[in-house]
PyMOL CGO cylinders between C-alpha atoms (Angstrom):
from pymol import cmd
from pymol.cgo import CYLINDER

trace = [
    CYLINDER, 114.33, 103.63, 114.68, 117.55, 102.04, 116.76, 0.3, 1, 1, 1, 1, 1, 1,
    CYLINDER, 117.55, 102.04, 116.76, 120.91, 103.25, 116.28, 0.3, 1, 1, 1, 1, 1, 1,
    CYLINDER, 120.91, 103.25, 116.28, 123.49, 100.49, 116.16, 0.3, 1, 1, 1, 1, 1, 1,
    CYLINDER, 123.49, 100.49, 116.16, 126.89, 101.00, 115.10, 0.3, 1, 1, 1, 1, 1, 1,
    CYLINDER, 126.89, 101.00, 115.10, 126.20, 104.17, 113.60, 0.3, 1, 1, 1, 1, 1, 1,
    CYLINDER, 126.20, 104.17, 113.60, 123.41, 102.61, 111.47, 0.3, 1, 1, 1, 1, 1, 1,
    CYLINDER, 123.41, 102.61, 111.47, 119.81, 103.22, 112.00, 0.3, 1, 1, 1, 1, 1, 1,
    CYLINDER, 119.81, 103.22, 112.00, 117.37, 100.17, 112.28, 0.3, 1, 1, 1, 1, 1, 1,
    CYLINDER, 117.37, 100.17, 112.28, 113.75, 100.05, 112.73, 0.3, 1, 1, 1, 1, 1, 1,
    CYLINDER, 113.75, 100.05, 112.73, 113.06, 98.52, 116.12, 0.3, 1, 1, 1, 1, 1, 1,
    CYLINDER, 113.06, 98.52, 116.12, 110.72, 95.62, 114.80, 0.3, 1, 1, 1, 1, 1, 1,
    CYLINDER, 110.72, 95.62, 114.80, 113.50, 94.55, 111.96, 0.3, 1, 1, 1, 1, 1, 1,
    CYLINDER, 113.50, 94.55, 111.96, 111.59, 96.34, 108.65, 0.3, 1, 1, 1, 1, 1, 1,
    CYLINDER, 111.59, 96.34, 108.65, 113.86, 97.30, 106.14, 0.3, 1, 1, 1, 1, 1, 1,
    CYLINDER, 113.86, 97.30, 106.14, 112.99, 100.45, 104.32, 0.3, 1, 1, 1, 1, 1, 1,
    CYLINDER, 112.99, 100.45, 104.32, 112.87, 99.78, 100.39, 0.3, 1, 1, 1, 1, 1, 1,
    CYLINDER, 112.87, 99.78, 100.39, 112.64, 102.20, 97.58, 0.3, 1, 1, 1, 1, 1, 1,
    CYLINDER, 112.64, 102.20, 97.58, 110.22, 101.19, 94.74, 0.3, 1, 1, 1, 1, 1, 1,
    CYLINDER, 110.22, 101.19, 94.74, 109.78, 103.66, 91.61, 0.3, 1, 1, 1, 1, 1, 1,
    CYLINDER, 109.78, 103.66, 91.61, 111.60, 106.31, 93.73, 0.3, 1, 1, 1, 1, 1, 1,
    CYLINDER, 111.60, 106.31, 93.73, 109.24, 106.10, 96.34, 0.3, 1, 1, 1, 1, 1, 1,
    CYLINDER, 109.24, 106.10, 96.34, 110.76, 105.24, 100.15, 0.3, 1, 1, 1, 1, 1, 1,
    CYLINDER, 110.76, 105.24, 100.15, 108.49, 102.36, 101.75, 0.3, 1, 1, 1, 1, 1, 1,
    CYLINDER, 108.49, 102.36, 101.75, 108.80, 101.42, 105.21, 0.3, 1, 1, 1, 1, 1, 1,
    CYLINDER, 108.80, 101.42, 105.21, 109.21, 97.69, 104.94, 0.3, 1, 1, 1, 1, 1, 1,
    CYLINDER, 109.21, 97.69, 104.94, 109.89, 95.52, 102.14, 0.3, 1, 1, 1, 1, 1, 1,
    CYLINDER, 109.89, 95.52, 102.14, 106.30, 93.85, 102.64, 0.3, 1, 1, 1, 1, 1, 1,
    CYLINDER, 106.30, 93.85, 102.64, 104.63, 97.23, 101.73, 0.3, 1, 1, 1, 1, 1, 1,
    CYLINDER, 104.63, 97.23, 101.73, 106.96, 97.49, 98.69, 0.3, 1, 1, 1, 1, 1, 1,
    CYLINDER, 106.96, 97.49, 98.69, 105.97, 94.12, 97.38, 0.3, 1, 1, 1, 1, 1, 1,
    CYLINDER, 105.97, 94.12, 97.38, 102.42, 94.88, 97.85, 0.3, 1, 1, 1, 1, 1, 1,
    CYLINDER, 102.42, 94.88, 97.85, 102.72, 98.05, 96.10, 0.3, 1, 1, 1, 1, 1, 1,
    CYLINDER, 102.72, 98.05, 96.10, 104.10, 96.08, 93.30, 0.3, 1, 1, 1, 1, 1, 1,
    CYLINDER, 104.10, 96.08, 93.30, 101.18, 93.87, 93.13, 0.3, 1, 1, 1, 1, 1, 1,
    CYLINDER, 101.18, 93.87, 93.13, 98.78, 96.72, 92.83, 0.3, 1, 1, 1, 1, 1, 1,
    CYLINDER, 98.78, 96.72, 92.83, 100.73, 98.46, 89.98, 0.3, 1, 1, 1, 1, 1, 1,
    CYLINDER, 100.73, 98.46, 89.98, 100.38, 94.78, 88.16, 0.3, 1, 1, 1, 1, 1, 1,
    CYLINDER, 100.38, 94.78, 88.16, 96.61, 94.73, 89.25, 0.3, 1, 1, 1, 1, 1, 1,
    CYLINDER, 96.61, 94.73, 89.25, 96.39, 98.30, 87.75, 0.3, 1, 1, 1, 1, 1, 1,
    CYLINDER, 96.39, 98.30, 87.75, 97.97, 97.58, 84.71, 0.3, 1, 1, 1, 1, 1, 1,
    CYLINDER, 97.97, 97.58, 84.71, 95.74, 94.59, 83.96, 0.3, 1, 1, 1, 1, 1, 1,
    CYLINDER, 95.74, 94.59, 83.96, 92.42, 96.90, 84.68, 0.3, 1, 1, 1, 1, 1, 1,
    CYLINDER, 92.42, 96.90, 84.68, 91.29, 95.23, 87.57, 0.3, 1, 1, 1, 1, 1, 1,
    CYLINDER, 91.29, 95.23, 87.57, 92.60, 97.78, 89.78, 0.3, 1, 1, 1, 1, 1, 1,
    CYLINDER, 92.60, 97.78, 89.78, 91.13, 101.31, 88.68, 0.3, 1, 1, 1, 1, 1, 1,
    CYLINDER, 91.13, 101.31, 88.68, 93.65, 103.22, 90.85, 0.3, 1, 1, 1, 1, 1, 1,
    CYLINDER, 93.65, 103.22, 90.85, 95.01, 103.46, 94.47, 0.3, 1, 1, 1, 1, 1, 1,
    CYLINDER, 95.01, 103.46, 94.47, 96.22, 106.27, 97.23, 0.3, 1, 1, 1, 1, 1, 1,
    CYLINDER, 96.22, 106.27, 97.23, 99.25, 105.77, 99.55, 0.3, 1, 1, 1, 1, 1, 1,
    CYLINDER, 99.25, 105.77, 99.55, 99.67, 106.82, 103.12, 0.3, 1, 1, 1, 1, 1, 1,
    CYLINDER, 99.67, 106.82, 103.12, 95.94, 108.09, 103.75, 0.3, 1, 1, 1, 1, 1, 1,
    CYLINDER, 95.94, 108.09, 103.75, 95.05, 109.35, 106.99, 0.3, 1, 1, 1, 1, 1, 1,
    CYLINDER, 95.05, 109.35, 106.99, 91.86, 108.71, 108.78, 0.3, 1, 1, 1, 1, 1, 1,
    CYLINDER, 91.86, 108.71, 108.78, 90.89, 110.86, 111.85, 0.3, 1, 1, 1, 1, 1, 1,
    CYLINDER, 90.89, 110.86, 111.85, 89.81, 109.42, 114.92, 0.3, 1, 1, 1, 1, 1, 1,
    CYLINDER, 89.81, 109.42, 114.92, 88.13, 110.17, 118.17, 0.3, 1, 1, 1, 1, 1, 1,
    CYLINDER, 88.13, 110.17, 118.17, 90.60, 111.94, 120.78, 0.3, 1, 1, 1, 1, 1, 1,
    CYLINDER, 90.60, 111.94, 120.78, 92.65, 113.75, 118.15, 0.3, 1, 1, 1, 1, 1, 1,
    CYLINDER, 92.65, 113.75, 118.15, 94.33, 110.43, 116.81, 0.3, 1, 1, 1, 1, 1, 1,
    CYLINDER, 94.33, 110.43, 116.81, 95.12, 109.65, 113.17, 0.3, 1, 1, 1, 1, 1, 1,
    CYLINDER, 95.12, 109.65, 113.17, 95.30, 106.57, 111.52, 0.3, 1, 1, 1, 1, 1, 1,
    CYLINDER, 95.30, 106.57, 111.52, 97.38, 106.23, 108.15, 0.3, 1, 1, 1, 1, 1, 1,
    CYLINDER, 97.38, 106.23, 108.15, 96.51, 103.55, 106.00, 0.3, 1, 1, 1, 1, 1, 1,
    CYLINDER, 96.51, 103.55, 106.00, 99.36, 102.31, 103.74, 0.3, 1, 1, 1, 1, 1, 1,
    CYLINDER, 99.36, 102.31, 103.74, 96.95, 101.93, 100.48, 0.3, 1, 1, 1, 1, 1, 1,
    CYLINDER, 96.95, 101.93, 100.48, 93.41, 102.59, 99.77, 0.3, 1, 1, 1, 1, 1, 1,
    CYLINDER, 93.41, 102.59, 99.77, 92.38, 100.63, 96.70, 0.3, 1, 1, 1, 1, 1, 1,
    CYLINDER, 92.38, 100.63, 96.70, 89.49, 101.29, 94.19, 0.3, 1, 1, 1, 1, 1, 1,
    CYLINDER, 89.49, 101.29, 94.19, 88.73, 97.84, 92.41, 0.3, 1, 1, 1, 1, 1, 1,
    CYLINDER, 88.73, 97.84, 92.41, 86.75, 97.91, 88.72, 0.3, 1, 1, 1, 1, 1, 1,
    CYLINDER, 86.75, 97.91, 88.72, 83.69, 95.79, 90.18, 0.3, 1, 1, 1, 1, 1, 1,
    CYLINDER, 83.69, 95.79, 90.18, 83.28, 99.17, 92.59, 0.3, 1, 1, 1, 1, 1, 1,
    CYLINDER, 83.28, 99.17, 92.59, 85.18, 97.62, 95.66, 0.3, 1, 1, 1, 1, 1, 1,
    CYLINDER, 85.18, 97.62, 95.66, 87.24, 100.02, 97.84, 0.3, 1, 1, 1, 1, 1, 1,
    CYLINDER, 87.24, 100.02, 97.84, 89.64, 98.27, 100.09, 0.3, 1, 1, 1, 1, 1, 1,
    CYLINDER, 89.64, 98.27, 100.09, 91.34, 99.99, 102.80, 0.3, 1, 1, 1, 1, 1, 1,
    CYLINDER, 91.34, 99.99, 102.80, 94.91, 98.14, 103.25, 0.3, 1, 1, 1, 1, 1, 1,
    CYLINDER, 94.91, 98.14, 103.25, 97.91, 97.88, 105.71, 0.3, 1, 1, 1, 1, 1, 1,
    CYLINDER, 97.91, 97.88, 105.71, 100.88, 95.84, 105.74, 0.3, 1, 1, 1, 1, 1, 1,
    CYLINDER, 100.88, 95.84, 105.74, 102.03, 94.80, 108.97, 0.3, 1, 1, 1, 1, 1, 1,
    CYLINDER, 102.03, 94.80, 108.97, 104.86, 92.93, 109.77, 0.3, 1, 1, 1, 1, 1, 1,
    CYLINDER, 104.86, 92.93, 109.77, 103.97, 93.08, 113.89, 0.3, 1, 1, 1, 1, 1, 1,
    CYLINDER, 103.97, 93.08, 113.89, 100.84, 94.49, 115.50, 0.3, 1, 1, 1, 1, 1, 1,
    CYLINDER, 100.84, 94.49, 115.50, 101.58, 96.89, 118.50, 0.3, 1, 1, 1, 1, 1, 1,
    CYLINDER, 101.58, 96.89, 118.50, 98.92, 97.49, 120.95, 0.3, 1, 1, 1, 1, 1, 1,
    CYLINDER, 98.92, 97.49, 120.95, 98.65, 101.10, 119.65, 0.3, 1, 1, 1, 1, 1, 1,
    CYLINDER, 98.65, 101.10, 119.65, 98.29, 99.57, 116.02, 0.3, 1, 1, 1, 1, 1, 1,
    CYLINDER, 98.29, 99.57, 116.02, 95.48, 97.13, 117.49, 0.3, 1, 1, 1, 1, 1, 1,
    CYLINDER, 95.48, 97.13, 117.49, 93.71, 100.20, 119.39, 0.3, 1, 1, 1, 1, 1, 1,
    CYLINDER, 93.71, 100.20, 119.39, 93.95, 102.52, 116.40, 0.3, 1, 1, 1, 1, 1, 1,
    CYLINDER, 93.95, 102.52, 116.40, 92.43, 99.94, 114.02, 0.3, 1, 1, 1, 1, 1, 1,
    CYLINDER, 92.43, 99.94, 114.02, 89.91, 99.27, 116.39, 0.3, 1, 1, 1, 1, 1, 1,
    CYLINDER, 89.91, 99.27, 116.39, 89.03, 102.70, 116.52, 0.3, 1, 1, 1, 1, 1, 1,
    CYLINDER, 89.03, 102.70, 116.52, 88.96, 103.13, 112.52, 0.3, 1, 1, 1, 1, 1, 1,
    CYLINDER, 88.96, 103.13, 112.52, 86.54, 100.32, 112.21, 0.3, 1, 1, 1, 1, 1, 1,
    CYLINDER, 86.54, 100.32, 112.21, 84.20, 101.46, 114.85, 0.3, 1, 1, 1, 1, 1, 1,
    CYLINDER, 84.20, 101.46, 114.85, 83.98, 105.09, 113.18, 0.3, 1, 1, 1, 1, 1, 1,
    CYLINDER, 83.98, 105.09, 113.18, 84.15, 104.06, 109.77, 0.3, 1, 1, 1, 1, 1, 1,
    CYLINDER, 84.15, 104.06, 109.77, 81.98, 101.83, 107.72, 0.3, 1, 1, 1, 1, 1, 1,
    CYLINDER, 81.98, 101.83, 107.72, 85.09, 99.56, 106.74, 0.3, 1, 1, 1, 1, 1, 1,
    CYLINDER, 85.09, 99.56, 106.74, 87.12, 96.68, 107.56, 0.3, 1, 1, 1, 1, 1, 1,
    CYLINDER, 87.12, 96.68, 107.56, 90.73, 97.11, 107.18, 0.3, 1, 1, 1, 1, 1, 1,
    CYLINDER, 90.73, 97.11, 107.18, 92.48, 94.54, 105.17, 0.3, 1, 1, 1, 1, 1, 1,
    CYLINDER, 92.48, 94.54, 105.17, 95.65, 93.69, 106.75, 0.3, 1, 1, 1, 1, 1, 1,
    CYLINDER, 95.65, 93.69, 106.75, 98.51, 92.12, 104.53, 0.3, 1, 1, 1, 1, 1, 1,
    CYLINDER, 98.51, 92.12, 104.53, 101.13, 90.13, 106.56, 0.3, 1, 1, 1, 1, 1, 1,
    CYLINDER, 101.13, 90.13, 106.56, 104.27, 88.62, 106.26, 0.3, 1, 1, 1, 1, 1, 1,
    CYLINDER, 104.27, 88.62, 106.26, 104.56, 84.77, 105.40, 0.3, 1, 1, 1, 1, 1, 1,
]
cmd.load_cgo(trace, "trace")
């Protein structure tokens, strides 16, 4: 976070957003959360978890925005990204090398 004129702002322009009394790091993440809630109400999505940590080699942790459990048995690990940093790219690679998953990345339109 960068402080400008007494106001904190994210260095990549993400705007923290609150939905259902939950603080999300960005509007994109909050919007995806709303989509998951709709899918859950429809019965297609059984349930989902937020901010799920994955241990990585070297004492690193990858924290995915969502872990989704769909009625057809599909399990998705999803991250909402407006900007991909070098650290994110490295951790994503480690995540996919160490777990039998492919990260679903939701980006700004």
